Each structure stands twice: as C-alpha cells, then as structure tokens.
C-alpha positions as CSV (number, residue, x, y, z in Angstrom):
1,M,68.4,14.7,-84.9
2,Q,71.7,12.8,-84.1
3,K,72.4,11.6,-81.0
4,V,75.6,12.7,-79.3
5,I,78.2,10.4,-79.1
6,V,79.8,10.3,-76.6
7,I,83.5,8.3,-75.9
8,L,85.4,8.2,-72.5
9,G,87.4,7.0,-70.3
10,P,91.3,7.2,-69.0
11,T,94.9,7.1,-71.0
12,G,95.5,4.5,-74.0
13,V,92.5,2.9,-73.8
14,G,92.0,3.6,-77.3
15,K,89.8,5.8,-77.4
16,T,91.5,8.6,-80.5
17,K,91.2,4.4,-82.3
18,L,87.4,3.9,-81.4
19,S,86.2,7.6,-82.4
20,I,87.8,7.8,-86.0
21,E,86.0,4.4,-87.3
22,L,83.0,5.4,-85.3
23,A,82.6,8.7,-87.3
24,K,83.6,7.0,-90.6
25,R,80.6,4.6,-90.4
26,L,77.9,7.6,-88.5
27,N,79.0,10.4,-91.1
28,G,80.9,12.2,-87.6
29,E,82.9,15.2,-86.7
30,I,84.9,14.4,-83.4
31,I,85.1,17.4,-80.5
32,N,88.1,17.3,-79.0
33,A,87.4,17.1,-75.0
34,D,90.2,16.3,-72.9
35,S,91.2,19.8,-70.8
36,M,94.7,20.2,-72.2
37,Q,94.3,18.7,-76.1
38,V,93.4,22.2,-76.2
39,Y,96.7,24.0,-76.1
40,K,98.8,24.0,-79.0
41,N,102.2,22.6,-78.8
42,L,101.2,20.3,-76.4
43,N,100.8,17.7,-78.2
44,I,103.1,14.4,-76.6
45,G,102.8,15.1,-73.3
46,T,98.6,15.2,-74.1
47,A,98.8,12.1,-76.0
48,K,96.8,13.9,-79.0
49,P,96.0,12.4,-82.1
50,T,98.8,13.3,-85.0
51,V,97.2,13.8,-88.8
52,L,97.8,11.3,-90.0
53,E,96.0,8.9,-87.1
54,K,92.7,11.9,-87.7
55,Q,92.1,9.8,-91.5
56,N,91.0,13.4,-93.0
57,I,87.3,13.4,-89.7
58,L,87.4,17.2,-88.6
59,H,88.8,17.7,-85.5
60,H,87.1,20.3,-83.7
61,L,88.1,22.5,-79.8
62,F,91.8,20.6,-80.6
63,D,94.8,23.2,-81.4
64,I,92.8,26.0,-79.6
65,K,94.3,28.3,-77.8
66,D,97.8,28.9,-76.5
67,E,99.6,27.4,-74.0
68,D,100.1,30.8,-71.8
69,E,96.2,31.5,-72.6
70,E,93.7,30.7,-70.0
71,Y,90.6,28.2,-70.8
72,T,87.8,28.0,-68.8
73,I,84.8,24.9,-68.6
74,Y,82.5,28.1,-69.1
75,D,85.2,28.7,-72.3
76,Y,84.2,25.1,-73.6
77,Q,80.7,25.0,-72.5
78,K,80.2,27.1,-74.6
79,D,82.5,26.5,-78.4
80,A,81.4,22.8,-78.0
81,R,77.1,23.6,-78.4
82,K,78.3,25.7,-80.5
83,K,79.8,22.7,-83.1
84,I,77.2,20.4,-81.9
85,E,74.9,22.5,-83.3
86,E,77.2,23.4,-86.5
87,I,77.9,19.4,-86.4
88,R,74.6,18.4,-86.3
89,K,72.7,21.2,-88.5
90,K,75.0,19.3,-91.5
91,D,73.0,16.7,-90.2
92,K,76.3,14.4,-89.1
93,T,77.1,12.7,-85.2
94,P,79.0,14.8,-83.5
95,I,81.0,12.2,-81.4
96,L,83.0,14.1,-78.5
97,V,85.9,12.2,-77.6
98,G,88.9,12.3,-74.2
99,G,88.7,11.8,-70.5
100,S,87.8,15.2,-68.1
101,G,84.9,14.4,-67.0
102,L,83.9,17.9,-66.5
103,Y,84.8,18.9,-69.8
104,I,81.7,16.3,-70.9
105,K,78.6,17.5,-68.1
106,A,79.2,20.9,-68.7
107,A,79.1,20.6,-73.0
108,L,76.6,18.5,-73.0
109,F,73.8,18.3,-69.0
110,D,72.3,21.5,-68.0
111,Y,75.1,22.9,-65.2
112,K,75.2,25.2,-63.6
113,F,77.7,27.6,-63.0
114,Q,78.9,28.4,-59.5
115,K,78.6,32.7,-59.5
116,E,82.0,34.4,-59.1
117,T,84.2,33.2,-55.7
118,N,86.8,34.2,-54.2
119,K,90.0,33.0,-55.2
120,K,91.6,32.6,-51.6
121,E,94.0,29.7,-52.0
122,Y,93.9,28.6,-48.7
123,K,97.3,27.8,-49.0
124,E,97.3,28.4,-44.6
125,L,94.7,26.0,-43.6
126,T,95.2,22.1,-42.8
127,N,92.4,19.8,-45.0
128,E,91.4,18.9,-41.5
129,E,90.7,22.6,-41.0
130,L,89.2,23.5,-44.6
131,L,86.9,20.6,-44.5
132,K,85.6,22.1,-40.3
133,K,85.0,25.4,-42.0
134,I,83.0,23.8,-45.1
135,K,80.9,22.1,-42.4
136,E,80.7,24.9,-40.7
137,Y,78.9,26.2,-43.6
138,Q,76.4,23.0,-44.5
139,E,77.0,20.2,-42.0
140,D,75.7,17.5,-45.0
141,V,78.5,18.1,-47.4
142,D,80.9,15.0,-48.2
143,I,84.4,15.4,-50.2
144,H,87.0,13.7,-49.7
145,I,89.9,14.5,-46.4
146,N,92.5,14.3,-49.7
147,N,90.6,15.7,-52.3
148,R,92.1,19.3,-51.4
149,K,91.2,21.1,-55.2
150,R,87.3,19.9,-54.6
151,L,88.1,20.6,-49.9
152,V,89.4,24.6,-51.8
153,R,86.7,25.3,-54.3
154,A,84.4,24.1,-52.4
155,L,84.8,27.2,-49.4
156,Q,85.7,29.4,-51.9
157,I,81.6,28.7,-53.0
158,L,80.1,29.0,-49.6
159,E,82.0,32.0,-48.7
160,V,80.2,33.9,-51.3
161,G,76.8,32.7,-50.0
162,D,76.6,29.8,-53.0
163,T,75.9,26.6,-51.6
164,L,76.5,23.5,-53.2
165,T,74.1,21.0,-54.5
166,K,74.1,16.9,-54.6
167,E,71.7,16.7,-57.5
168,K,72.9,15.1,-60.5
169,D,72.3,17.8,-63.9
170,P,69.2,16.9,-66.5
171,L,71.0,16.0,-69.8
172,I,70.1,19.0,-73.0
173,Y,71.7,16.5,-74.8
174,D,70.0,13.0,-75.8
175,A,73.6,11.3,-75.9
176,I,75.3,7.3,-75.6
177,F,77.9,7.3,-73.0
178,I,80.8,4.8,-73.6
179,G,83.5,4.1,-71.4
180,L,85.5,1.8,-72.4
181,T,88.0,0.0,-69.5
182,T,90.0,-2.6,-69.0
183,K,91.3,-4.6,-66.1
184,R,93.6,-2.0,-63.7
185,E,96.5,-4.3,-63.8
186,K,95.9,-3.8,-67.5
187,L,95.2,-0.1,-67.5
188,Y,98.4,0.6,-65.0
189,Q,100.8,-1.2,-67.1
190,R,100.1,0.1,-70.6
191,I,100.0,3.8,-68.6
192,N,103.7,3.0,-67.7
193,K,105.0,2.0,-70.7
194,R,102.9,4.4,-72.6
195,V,104.9,6.7,-70.4
196,I,107.7,6.0,-71.1
197,E,106.4,5.8,-75.3
198,M,106.2,9.6,-75.1
199,F,109.8,10.1,-73.0
200,D,111.1,7.7,-76.4
201,E,108.7,10.4,-78.3
202,G,110.6,13.5,-77.2
203,L,108.7,14.3,-74.3
204,K,111.5,16.3,-72.6
205,E,112.4,18.1,-75.7
206,E,109.3,19.5,-75.5
207,V,109.4,20.5,-72.1
208,D,112.9,22.1,-72.4
209,K,110.8,24.7,-75.3
210,Y,108.7,26.1,-71.7
211,K,111.1,25.2,-68.7
212,D,111.3,29.0,-67.6
213,K,107.5,29.0,-68.1
214,L,106.1,26.1,-66.1
215,E,105.4,27.7,-62.7
216,K,104.6,30.9,-65.0
217,Y,101.4,29.2,-67.1
218,Q,98.7,27.1,-65.7
219,S,98.8,25.0,-68.2
220,L,101.6,24.2,-67.6
221,K,101.5,23.7,-64.3
222,T,98.2,22.0,-63.2
223,G,99.0,18.9,-66.6
224,I,100.2,16.2,-66.2
225,G,103.2,15.0,-68.4
226,Y,104.3,18.6,-67.6
227,K,104.0,19.5,-64.6
228,E,105.8,16.7,-63.0
229,F,109.5,17.6,-64.4
230,I,109.3,22.0,-62.0
231,P,111.1,19.8,-60.3
232,F,113.5,18.4,-62.2
233,Y,114.6,21.9,-64.2
234,K,115.4,23.5,-60.3
235,N,117.0,20.0,-59.6
236,E,115.4,18.6,-56.7
237,K,114.8,15.0,-59.1
238,T,115.9,12.9,-61.5
239,L,114.9,11.9,-64.8
240,D,113.1,8.9,-64.1
241,E,111.9,9.8,-61.0
242,V,109.7,11.8,-62.7
243,I,109.4,9.5,-65.3
244,N,108.0,7.4,-62.2
245,D,105.7,11.2,-61.2
246,I,104.8,10.6,-64.3
247,Q,103.0,7.6,-64.1
248,K,102.2,7.6,-60.7
249,N,99.9,10.6,-61.3
250,S,98.0,8.9,-64.0
251,R,97.1,6.3,-62.6
252,R,95.7,8.7,-60.1
253,Y,93.9,10.2,-62.0
254,A,92.8,7.3,-64.8
255,K,90.6,6.4,-60.8
256,R,89.5,9.3,-60.2
257,Q,88.0,9.2,-63.9
258,Y,86.1,5.8,-63.1
259,T,84.5,7.5,-59.6
260,F,83.4,10.6,-62.2
261,F,82.8,8.6,-65.0
262,N,80.5,6.5,-63.2
263,H,78.4,8.7,-60.7
264,Q,77.5,11.9,-63.0
265,M,77.2,9.9,-66.0
266,D,75.5,6.6,-67.2
267,V,78.1,5.2,-68.8
268,T,78.3,1.4,-71.4
269,W,81.7,-0.3,-70.6
270,F,83.5,-1.9,-73.2
271,D,86.1,-4.2,-72.3
272,V,89.1,-3.7,-75.6
273,D,90.1,-6.5,-77.0
274,F,93.4,-5.1,-77.2
275,K,94.9,-8.0,-78.9
276,D,92.0,-7.5,-82.0
277,F,90.6,-4.0,-81.7
278,D,88.4,-4.4,-84.3
279,K,86.0,-6.6,-82.3
280,T,85.5,-3.8,-79.1
281,I,84.9,-1.3,-82.2
282,N,82.5,-3.8,-83.8
283,S,80.6,-4.1,-80.9
284,V,80.6,-0.6,-80.1
285,Y,79.0,0.5,-84.2
286,E,76.3,-2.6,-83.2
287,Y,75.4,-0.7,-79.5
288,I,75.5,1.9,-80.9
289,K,72.5,1.1,-83.8
290,E,70.8,-0.4,-81.2
291,K,70.3,2.4,-79.3
292,G,69.0,4.0,-82.6
293,N,71.3,6.4,-83.6
C-alpha cells in the first residue's frame, strides 16, 4: 500500500511546484489541503494552481464549493479520506499539498471531533475573561491570551460538558511529512513580494465581484487576501493599507503554521534552494525513496 506524501509549509515556498514533480516521479495524484482552495472562483487570493501549473496531473478537492457554501473540517475529513482510498486503489500515490494544518490533521490522524458545541461568540468578554472562565472548567488549559479564536472555541467546548485533551492523535495512514522552509527574513520578503504580484495579477478585480458579500460569506470574511478589503469598501482604509494588512496577516499566519506543524506532526524540513529548485526536488525525492514509498 502506497504511503501518503504530505507537502506542507507556508505560502510562497514552492509546494505546488514540488508536488507536481513528485507526482510525475511517484505516479501520484494531488489532494488539496488548503482550506480556501476548495472554493470556486477564489483563485488569485488563494494562490490556486493554474491549469498550466497542474501539467495534466490529477488534482482533487479544488473548486468543489461555491463561495457562499459552508465547508467544515469534518466535511474535508470525509472527502480527503475517500480520495486517498480511491487513489490507492489505482495503485497510485496520494499527495496532500497545502498549509491548512487542521485539514491535514483531520485527514490523516485519528482526529475525533468534539461534541456539538454552542454557537456563542462571547463578544462581551475580553480575552482575559475568556481565559478565566476556561480555567474554571479546566485548570490545566494552556492557550495564549492573544489567541482569541482558540479561547472562544475552548469555552464553547467546555460549556457543553466536554473536555480539552492534550494527547496527540495517532496517525491512521502511513505518511511521510515533507516541509518546505527558508530563513524567516527570506520568507517574509517572498510573502511581501507575492502579495504585490497578486495585485498585479488582478486580486482587486477578483475581490471587486464580492464587495457586497465580503461580510456575508464565511469563506470571504475569514480568508486572508479577502477579509482585508472589508474596511477598504467602507472607505476606512486605502488600497496601500489593504496591501500592508494582507502582507502582515500572511506573515503572521506563516509563523502560526510553523508552530502547528512542529507541535502536531513529525515533519522533515527541507531548506528550499530558490536559485536551483531542482536540487530541492531531488533531495525530497531521494528522501522519500529512502523512506520506502
């Protein structure tokens, strides 16, 4: 049975290019592991691979939902596992590619979803008050005070009588985790440059179509590259400020990605040679062959 290959890392490090070359060498098919690339028509802001970039390699779970449709991690878990099994039955190699850590975890690990939680947003509570309430339920919870999203999620879970676990979920597939990385300064430069390139490619025109829906669709009001336009259309920020916000949020997201991957997965990291990317491809390929795929 073929191992599952996982190509992960922040934006702008070459995941798409690497995955295509590995798919050619390993008789593989690619499964999207990016939470935004499941949506149709959101192409530039999500850095979705183009038809030309795909080079006739089969790609799965791209463009499967309309922008106004809800698509949860639970939905992705079912869809990704189904695709993995379909690809394996053809005696081909499943290659998961993306930067959404929870999607990868849900697909490959025995990731149990918590019981149905309440829908409270706790807007009336500060982060400090959220953490205080959480610790009233479970003292050993360790969530950073600035991570409001996790604080809210934790309290939602605890208030319906569930508990938060620190145990790592076991893998249910034999997988090889490949991470692409570079020096932090270099990465941030590439992220900043990539955002400018997205605008040159027509990001604003892509978002213009949704300017009245940015706060209505979950995919748009939470996605980096789209949500930053909300104050622009309210005449609260300039386009230059939008660009700066997208760059800043992308850099922060990259930092969170590294933290998640290193804590949750056994990743082998490869420093990308941007001047000779073939060297990186060959190094990763040899490593995978060594691991016995």
